[in-house]
N, C-alpha and C positions, 0 to 999 in steps of 0.2 A: 718448144719458142710460140709454135703461133697464141699458141690458147695465156700464153707471158701475155702477148702482142691483145687477144678478145681482152683478156683482164682486165689493162690497162686498158684498153675501151671504155673499158665500161661504166669503169671508176670516172675518166674525161669527162667524161655522157651525167653521170652519176653528180660531178662536183657538179658543170654545167647549165644540170638542173637546175641543185639546191645553192647556183647564185639569184638564176632566174626567179627562183621562187621568194628571195631574200629579201627580208626591211630589211633597207641599211639603210642607221639610224647614226644622227652624228652627233657625239658625247658633245660642240661641245653649245653648236644651238637649234639640238636635240630632234631639229629635224628630217622625217623621211625619204633620204635624196635617193638616186640609183646606185649612186657612187660609192665609197667612207675610204679611203686607204693611212696609212700607222705613222702615227705620229706620238714621237720620246716626246713623255713628259720631261725626266732630262737631256736635253740634244744631246748627242751621241761623243758627242768635240767633249759637250762639258765631262764627259766620264759615267753619262746616260747607257752605251747601248746593251745595258741588261737592262733594265731602267724599265716600271707598267711603261705602257703606251695606251693607244683610244683613239677607235677609231674617227676621223672627219672628213665632213665634206670636201669639199678641194677648196671652194672660198673658204671654210673659216679654215683651212691647214694654211691654205697660199695668206689669207690676209693674220690667222698666229704671227708668220715668222716675217711679215711687215707691218706688224706693229713691237713686235717683239725681241730685242738680243735673244742672244741663246745662252748671253752668260745672267741675262736677265729670267730666263721660259727656269734656268737653273738654278737662280735660288731666292729667285721672290714665288714662282707656279709651281712646283712640282708635283701639284696634286689638278684634275678638272676645275672640280671645285671657287681652286686657287685660280685654276686660265677663267673658268666662266664672271670673278668676284675681279678682274686683273681692267683696271680705270685709262685704259688707252684701249682696249678693245667693246667698254662701252657701250657705244657708234656705232661702229657697226653692228657690234650682237642685234639691237636695235633695230635695224636697219632691213636683215636680216636670213630674224623672222616673224617677216611679213615678206616679206616678195617669196618668189619662185624660181631662186635659182637656183642652178648646175653648176658653171663655174659662171669664176673667175676670171682678168687680170691682172693682178697688179705686180709692181719689183717690190722688194724689198730695198726699204733709204729713196724709192724716189718720192723727188713730194711733185703732185699732181693731180 
């Protein structure tokens, strides 16, 4: 029992070190960031539960869902290249690439 706990603790410490040393890059804006989250290129509710994913920074992940519906993502932007070329995201991408922003607050469907 003690060995199992020691192995578990060693594995957790190794994972924490790897995350601390890792360089995270956003798959959309391509900036180096502190954290990323997994974005399903085809949203799960549109049948993409086991589809490809891409790691996005929080501002990009939030903005993708702010500017595009899940149906639009599934039908028109199922790849990273298509997402980068999405017309509704061009102004945002131009802005975010020039700024060192780690967190953004925006809500889907709100106009403000």
